[in-house]
C-alpha positions in Angstrom: -86.6 -85.9 -128.6 -84.8 -87.7 -125.8 -81.5 -89.6 -126.1 -80.2 -91.8 -123.2 -76.5 -92.7 -122.9 -75.7 -95.6 -120.6 -71.9 -95.1 -120.9 -70.6 -91.6 -121.5 -67.1 -92.9 -121.9 -65.7 -94.6 -124.9 -62.5 -96.5 -125.7 -60.1 -94.5 -127.8 -57.4 -96.9 -128.9 -56.1 -98.1 -125.5 -57.7 -95.8 -122.9 -61.2 -94.7 -122.1 -62.1 -91.0 -122.5 -65.3 -88.9 -122.1 -67.4 -88.4 -125.3 -67.4 -84.9 -126.6 -70.5 -82.8 -127.3 -70.0 -83.1 -131.0 -69.9 -87.0 -130.6 -73.1 -86.8 -128.6 -74.8 -84.9 -131.4 -73.5 -87.3 -134.0 -74.4 -90.5 -132.2 -77.9 -89.3 -131.4 -78.6 -88.4 -135.1 -78.7 -84.7 -134.5 -75.7 -83.8 -136.7 -76.9 -81.2 -139.3 -80.3 -80.8 -137.8 -79.8 -78.3 -134.9 -82.6 -75.9 -134.3 -85.4 -78.1 -135.7 -86.9 -78.9 -132.4 -87.8 -76.8 -129.4 -86.3 -79.3 -126.9 -83.6 -81.8 -127.1 -82.6 -83.9 -124.1 -79.4 -85.8 -123.7 -79.1 -87.9 -120.5 -76.6 -90.5 -119.4 -76.8 -93.2 -116.7 -74.0 -93.1 -114.1 -72.9 -96.2 -112.3 -70.9 -94.7 -109.5 -70.2 -91.2 -108.0 -67.9 -89.2 -110.2 -66.3 -85.8 -109.8 -67.8 -82.9 -111.8 -64.3 -81.9 -112.8 -64.1 -84.9 -115.1 -66.8 -83.5 -117.3 -65.1 -81.0 -119.6 -66.6 -78.4 -122.0 -64.5 -77.9 -125.1 -64.7 -75.7 -128.1 -67.5 -77.7 -129.8 -69.7 -76.7 -127.0 -69.1 -73.0 -127.6 -70.1 -73.5 -131.2 -73.4 -75.3 -130.2 -74.1 -72.5 -127.6 -73.4 -69.8 -130.1 -75.8 -71.4 -132.6 -78.5 -71.9 -129.8 -78.1 -68.1 -128.8 -78.4 -66.9 -132.3 -81.5 -69.0 -132.8 -83.1 -67.7 -129.6 -82.3 -64.1 -130.5 -83.8 -64.5 -134.0 -86.9 -66.0 -132.5 -87.1 -63.1 -129.9 -86.7 -60.5 -132.6 -89.6 -61.9 -134.6 -91.9 -62.0 -131.5 -90.9 -58.5 -130.6 -91.6 -57.2 -134.2 -95.0 -59.1 -134.1 -96.0 -57.3 -130.7 -95.0 -53.8 -131.8 -96.5 -53.9 -135.3 -99.9 -55.6 -134.6 -102.1 -54.0 -132.1 -104.5 -57.0 -132.0 -101.9 -58.6 -129.9 -102.3 -56.0 -127.3 -106.0 -56.0 -127.1 -106.5 -59.1 -124.9 -104.3 -57.5 -122.3 -106.6 -54.5 -122.0 -109.2 -54.3 -119.2 -112.0 -52.0 -118.2 -111.5 -49.9 -115.2 -114.4 -48.4 -113.3 -113.5 -45.5 -110.9 -115.8 -44.5 -107.8 -117.7 -42.0 -110.0 -118.7 -44.6 -112.5 -116.2 -43.3 -115.0 -114.9 -46.2 -117.2 -111.6 -46.2 -119.0 -109.3 -48.9 -120.5 -105.9 -49.6 -119.2 -103.1 -52.2 -119.9 -102.2 -54.8 -117.4 -99.1 -52.8 -116.3 -101.4 -50.0 -115.2 -103.7 -52.3 -113.2 -102.6 -51.0 -109.7 -102.6 -47.3 -110.6 -105.9 -45.3 -110.4 -107.6 -43.9 -113.6 -107.0 -40.3 -114.3 
């Protein structure tokens, strides 16, 4: 999903201000549906050169980042459990090794550069 913003500033009463990360999520229809997609892109078109210091990261961003980190940790934990509990995931990474004496043995990819014992 990609959302394109052509004006990252909005009028707030009498002055213009930068939109916050929470407002980006809300305006792009992502409020309440975080973590459902692998990738979410938010882009904005900038008319003139602006200083990076004008972009601010507030508390809302830290909440979104925390949610993203927790989601990634849960995903990595599931992947790790899959690899250590199911040997069929390791079999494709085994290869047959032949020494000079025509002695065959199996090694994992980590052992590819070490000679057979």
